[in-house]
N, C-alpha and C positions, 0 to 999 in steps of 0.2 A: 573267603579268608576270614577265619574267627579269631579275634584277638581276646586274650584272657584278661579282664580287667578286675578291679576290686568290686565293681559292680556286680559282674558275673558271678565271682565267688560268693558273694552275700545275698544272691537273688533267692537261694533256697530259703535262707533265714526271713528274709522279708516275705516271702510266700507264707511261711509257716506264721509269721507274725499277721498277715493279713487274714488268715484263717482264725488265728486266735481273737483278732479284733471283731471280726464278724460275729464270732460266737459270743463274745463278750458282750457286744451291742444287744445281740438277741436276748442274754440273760438279763441286761439291764432293763429292756422293754419290759420283759416279764415280771422283773422285780422293781419296777420303777416306784412302787410305794414303799420299798424298803431301802433307804438310803445305805449306801456302802461306799466310804470313800476309797477303800482299796482298790474295788472294781475300777472307779473312775481313774484312779491314778495309773493302773496298769493300761486303760485305753489310752490316757494321755502319753504314756510312754512309747506305746506303739504308732501314736500320731506323729511323736518326734522322730522315730525311726523314718516313717515315710517321708516327712518333711525333709529330712536331712540326707535322703538317698540321693546318689548321683544320678540316678535314672528318674525319668518322668513316670509316674505312677497315676494311672487312670482306672477308676473302676465304674462299670456301667451296669445297667440292668438288662434284661433279656431283650429289650427293645432297643438298646443302644442309647439310652439316656444317661447322661453323665451323672454320677452320683458323688464321686470323689476325684480330686484333682490338686495333686500336690505342688510345692514350690517349684520343683523343678520343671513340671509340666508348663507352669505359668512362664518361666525363664526360656523354655524351649519353643513354646508354640505362641506366646504373646498374650493368650487370654488369662485373665485373672480367674480364681477359683470362683468367685462371685459371678462372673460373667459366664463360665464355661459349665458350671453345675446347673442342671436342668436343660441343657442344650443337648441335642444328639450329636454323636460322633460324625454322621454324615453332613452336619452342618458347621464342623470345626475342622478338625484335622484331616478328613477325609471328603472335604467339599471339593467342587469344580478346581482342578488344578489349572497351570498356565496354558496347557495344551488344549483346554476346553473339554476334558474328559472328566467324570466324575469317578472317585475311587471307590465309591460305596460308602458304607458305614461299619457297623459292628460285624456284618457277614465278611468283609474284606479282611478284619484282623483276625477272625476265627478261623477262615479258611486258609489264611497265610501262615497261622501260627498252630503248633501243637504244644501240649503241655510239657514244660520244661526244655523246650528247645527255642532258639531265637531265629527269626527269619527277617529277612530285609523288605521293606516296604517304602514306597514314597507317600509322604504326608504333605500337609499344606500348614504354613503359619498363618498368623492373623493378618499379616501385611502381603499375604499372597505369595511367598517365596515357597518354593518345593524343598522339602527337607526329606533327605534319605535317612531311614531309622533302622534300627534292629528291634523287633518287638518279640515278647512272648507273653503268652495269655493262659490263665487258668480259670476253670468254672468252679464256682462253688454254689452249694444249695444252703441258702439261708432261711430255714423255715420252708414257707410254701413258695418262696422266690428263689430265682438265680441270679447270681452275680458273676461278672467277668472282670477279673483283675489284670490288668496288662501294665508290664514294665517296659518302658521304651527308652532305648538309648541312642543319641546323636551319633550317626556314622559319616557324617559330611567330611570330616577330615580324613577319615579313611578313604572315602570314596575319591578325594582329591588326590591321595597318594596312589590309589589304584590307577587313576587317570594318568598321573605323572609316569607310572611304571609302563603303563600300557604304550603310551606315547615314546618313551625310551626303547621299548622292544621295537616299535614300528621303526624307530630310526635306525637301530641296529639291523633290522631286516632291508630296510633301503640300502645301508651301506654294504650288507652282504650280496644284494642282488645287483647293485649298480654295476659292478665290474662285469658280471655275467649278462646282464642286459646289453651293456656296451658291446660286449663280443657278439651277442646274437644279432644286433644291428649291424656291427661292422662286417661280418661276414657276408651276408647278401649285398650290402652296399658296395664291398670290394668287386664281386663279380658283375653287379650292374654297371660300375665304372669300367672295367675291363672290356665287357661286351659293347657298352657304348663307343669306346674308343676304337674297337675293332669295325664296327659298323661306320664310324666316321671315316677311318683309314680307307675303306674299301669303296666309300662313295665316289671318290675322284676316278678309280678305275671304273665303275659303273657309268659314271656319267660320260667319260671318255668314250665308252662303247656306245651309248645312247647317242651321243654327238655324231659320232662316225655313221651310224645309221641314218641319222638326219641328213648328213651329207650324201650318202647312198641314194636316199630317196629323191633328193633335189637332182642328182645326176641323172636318175632314171627318168624324171619328169623332163629334163633339158635334153636328154639324149648324149650328152658329152661327160667324159671321165667315169663312166660306169664301171670300167674295168679296174680303175685306179682306185675307186672307192671300195669295191669289193675286196680288193687285195688288202686295203687298210682295216676293213672289217675283219677279214680272216686272221690277220696278224694280232689284231687286239683280243679276239676270242680265244686265239691260242695262248697268249701271255697272261690274260685275266683268268682263265678258267672258270668260266660262268657257272658251270654245273657245281663247282666247289663253293662258289661263293653263295650261290642261292641256297644250298643246303646249310652252310654256316651262319649266314645272316638269319634265317629262319630259326636256328637254334638259339642264336645270340638274342634275338627278340624275346623268344620263350622264356629263356632264363632270366632275362631282365624284368619281364613282367612277373615272374616268380618271385624275384628278388623284392620287388616293389610290393607285391602283395605280402610277403614275408615281414617286412619292415612295417607296413600298415597294420597288420594284425598284432604284431608286438606293441605299437604304439596305442592301438585301440584297446589291447589287453592292459596295458599299464594305465590308461586313463581309467578303465572300470575298476581296476584293482585299487586304485588310489582315490576311490570315491571319497569326498570330503565328508569328514564327520557330521552325523546328523544327530539332534538330540530325540527324534522320534524315528521308529521303525517305519520302513517303507516296503511295499509289496515288492518282492524280488525273484527274479529267475534264478534258482540256485544252480541249475544246470550251467547255464550261461557263466555265472559268477565262478563256478568251479573250473570250467574250461579255460577262462581268462587268467585265472590263478596259476593254473599249470603251465599255461604259455609264458608268463612272467617268469615263473621259477625253472624254465627249461634248462638252463645252464647249470642249475643245481643237481639235475637228475640225469641228463641225457648220456654222460659218460659211464654211469654205472647201472643204469634201470631203463626199461620201457615203461610207459604210462598206459594203463588200460583204464578208459572211462566208461562205465556202463550207466547210463542216465535214464531214468524212467522219464519216457516221453510225456506222459501225462501227470507228471510231477505239479503240483499246484504251485502258484506263487506263495512265497511265505513272507510274512512281515518282519524283516531282520533290519539290524544296523549294517547296511553293505560293507563299510570299510572294515569294521570289526570281524565280520563273519569271513571276509577274504584274507584277513590276518590269521584266522584259526586254521584255515585251510591250507595257508601257506606253511605255516608252523608244522603241521602234519606231514606235508609232502617233503618238506626239507628234512624232518626228523627220519622219514622213511629211506630216504635216498642216503642219509647218513649211516643209518644201520645196515642197507644193502652194501654200502661201500666198505663196511668193515668186514663184510662176508667175502664179496668178490674180489676186492682189491683192485690196484691199477691193472688194467690189460685182461682182467678176466672176463668170464661170461656175464652178460648183464642179468640183473635180478629183474622183479616186476613190482610196481606199484599199482594197485588196483583201487579205483575210486569208484563206488556204486551209490546211487540214489534210488529211493523207493518211497512210496506213500505207505504209512503205518497208521492206520485209523485217523485219529485227529492230529497226528504228527507226520513229520517227515523224518527219514533215517538217512544219514551220510556215512558211509563206512570207507575208511582209508585203511588198507592193509597193505603189508609188504612182505617180501621173502628175505628179510634182514635177519638180525641175530635173535630177534624176539626180546622179551623183558624178563630178567631172572625173577623167579617167583617171590623172592625175598623182599624185592623192591617195587613189586606190581602196584602195591597199595601206597607207594610213596611218589610215585612219577609226577602227580599232581601238586605235590608240595612245592612251595616258593623256594627256589634256588637250589632244588634238589637236581642233580645231573649225575649220569654215569660216564660222561665225556671227560677228556683230559683237561687239565687246567689251560684256561685260555681259549678253550673251544665252547662257545657258548655260555649264557649266564644262568641256565636253570630257570628261566622265568617263562619261556615259550608255553609249556603245557600247563603252567599254574595261570598264566594269563587267559590261555585258550579255555580253560574250564570255567573261569570267572566269567568270561564273555557269554558263554554258553549257558551256565547255571543261572548267574546273578542277572544278566542282561536280557536273556531271551527265555527265561523259565524253563530252560531244557535240560538236558544231560550229555555229559562226555565221559565215556567208559572206555577202559583199556582192557585187552586181553591177549592172550597168546594164541596163535592158530596152531591146530594139531599137527599140521604138515611143516610148521616152522614159521617164523616171523610173527610179527605183531599185527594187532587190529585195533583201531580206534573207531568207535561208533558215536555219532553224534545224533541226537534226537531233539527237535525243535517244534514246538506246537504251532500249527497252521494258523491257529487264531489268537496267538498270544497277545496280550494286550499290555504285558508288563512293560513299563516305560523305563 
């Protein structure tokens, strides 16, 4: 999510100013024996521009040694200019974070940024707090040396808003799924109850037969009343229909066990799906996570589609935020079901939702495709925009795909792309690095 701010709009001017400042500093160095108040005033003007910027400005040399540190950088990170200048980035804003991992130094800033573009990074303040920022960096040749100029913007408020939106979307999903989950649990619970009552009712008849066989055995041992006991056994066998009960009780027990297993699988899937949020990624079996999410969402798709899951059995564990990843899969499955519903309608032939996983170099890919309506070409590039939706008013918030992309791109350093299938329907492809360390 990129917000246009005054800082963003003036960044080009500031970058140009920094270039001019560096050039002027070089000129002053060359002409230090020739005083020129006009040049000094120009340098002072650009110093004022830097110090009044709403973005933190940090300039380093090629080794990551801090050369410039403006007032906003002091306010943002806590180090004064006197404290910061002369230190390395790796010893200040990119030092060891709360999770005990080092974010590196200048290399982190350069690798995460490209000229003219802002990218999200995690930094650290002087008092040890982790601070999410957006940074852009440019490289300049100053004589025989190289300088890196970075503009850094605090996005902690935006992150908080994104967390609130994600939480709201999760609550929406819970509300959406709750009725379906209740139905999925209620159905097997009903036939478990019916079968248990049937077995209970037939027990009296079976116990009566067993008791009569006991009396027959006793009569045989004593040699008295054998004929009477045999007659009683024959009567009960005729009334009870042992063959029927034997068959039906076996079927009832099998159905009961099936129902219990179904409820257990739903509860287990719900437990895995609602994995509590964690600040750090944990190695996760994505195949299992996908299967659990599909189970939880059964009531969303079972009336309009079949789900085919083609998992790579050799897929490596991937460091992800389990709760967020599950939410992304849920969003894509529910969207696919809705798209298919628009095609097949009620009572029509079912469509197909296919979910495939595969290893792809140093990443894994998850593809969720459907046989639904597809995505109109004129809106294909807009589907990930916040609040964009093609659904009727009151159906969805337009946040599902936007949040999904934010989760994959911003939190997992991956990608989420949408396309149309040649044979009809849409396809969404997730790519997540196997060794992602982005927190």
